[in-house]
Every structure is written in structure tokens, then in C-alpha cells.
C-alpha positions in Angstrom: 6.0 -6.8 -45.0 7.4 -9.4 -47.2 4.2 -11.5 -48.3 6.3 -14.4 -49.1 7.4 -15.2 -45.7 5.1 -16.6 -43.2 4.6 -17.4 -39.7 3.4 -21.1 -38.6 0.3 -19.7 -38.3 0.6 -18.9 -42.1 0.0 -15.1 -41.3 2.6 -12.9 -43.4 5.8 -12.0 -41.3 6.2 -8.4 -40.8 9.7 -6.7 -41.5 11.2 -4.9 -38.3 11.5 -1.4 -39.4 15.3 0.0 -38.4 13.8 2.5 -35.9 11.9 -0.6 -33.9 15.7 -2.6 -34.3 17.6 0.5 -33.1 15.6 1.0 -30.1 15.4 -2.7 -29.3 19.0 -2.6 -29.5 19.7 0.8 -27.8 17.5 -0.3 -24.7 18.8 -3.8 -24.5 15.7 -5.5 -25.3 16.4 -7.5 -28.2 16.8 -10.8 -26.2 13.7 -9.9 -24.3 12.0 -9.2 -27.7 13.2 -12.9 -29.3 12.1 -14.8 -26.3 8.4 -14.1 -27.0 6.7 -16.5 -29.0 6.8 -15.7 -33.0 3.4 -14.6 -33.5 3.7 -11.8 -30.4 7.0 -10.5 -32.4 4.9 -10.1 -35.6 2.0 -9.0 -34.1 3.7 -6.2 -32.3 6.3 -5.1 -35.3 2.6 -5.5 -37.6 0.9 -3.1 -35.3 3.8 -0.6 -35.0 4.0 -0.6 -38.6 0.3 -0.2 -39.9 0.1 3.2 -38.0 -0.1 5.6 -40.6 1.1 8.8 -38.3 5.1 8.7 -37.1 3.7 9.6 -34.1 1.4 6.6 -33.5 4.2 4.6 -34.5 6.5 5.8 -31.7 3.4 5.6 -29.3 3.2 1.7 -30.1 7.1 1.4 -30.1 7.4 2.8 -26.7 3.9 0.4 -25.3 5.7 -2.2 -26.7 9.6 -1.4 -25.3 7.5 -0.8 -21.8 6.1 -4.1 -22.0 9.3 -6.1 -22.6 10.8 -4.1 -20.2 8.2 -5.0 -17.5 8.1 -8.7 -19.2 4.2 -9.4 -17.9 2.6 -7.5 -20.3 1.9 -8.2 -24.2 -0.6 -6.0 -26.1 -1.8 -4.8 -22.3 -3.0 -8.1 -21.5 -1.3 -9.9 -18.8 
């Protein structure tokens, strides 16, 4: 996380890990990711990155990818 960058909400902006970037590119979901509001992009990446176990990071990444594919959910909310 780069503490010098902030969103419009003055939250710290989370840097996207390489494995998440690769998954978005491989799934052709980068455009859908960037179509989300900045706070959602930041929340997803922070949520994935904060997981202590790699297994949990992967589970969270899969949830984000599925929600982007479906297009009607954000963090399991409509």
C-alpha cells in the first residue's frame, strides 16, 4: 500500500498485487474492473491484500473475478 496516494475519499490507495493484475488480464476482466468506481477497485484490492493466508487471498480474488463477470454484485451485495 502506498500511503502517499489517496482516493477522493482520502483513503489510502492500495497497490494491485501482480497475481491480481494477471488474473484480471487473463480473464479479460480489466475493463470491467476499471468500470467500477475507484472506491470499489480500492476496496477489492485492499480486501484481497489484507488476507494473511495465500489461500484466503486466492478465495477473495476468485470472488472479485466472479462478481466482475456477473456485473451485478459488489462484495456479495447487489
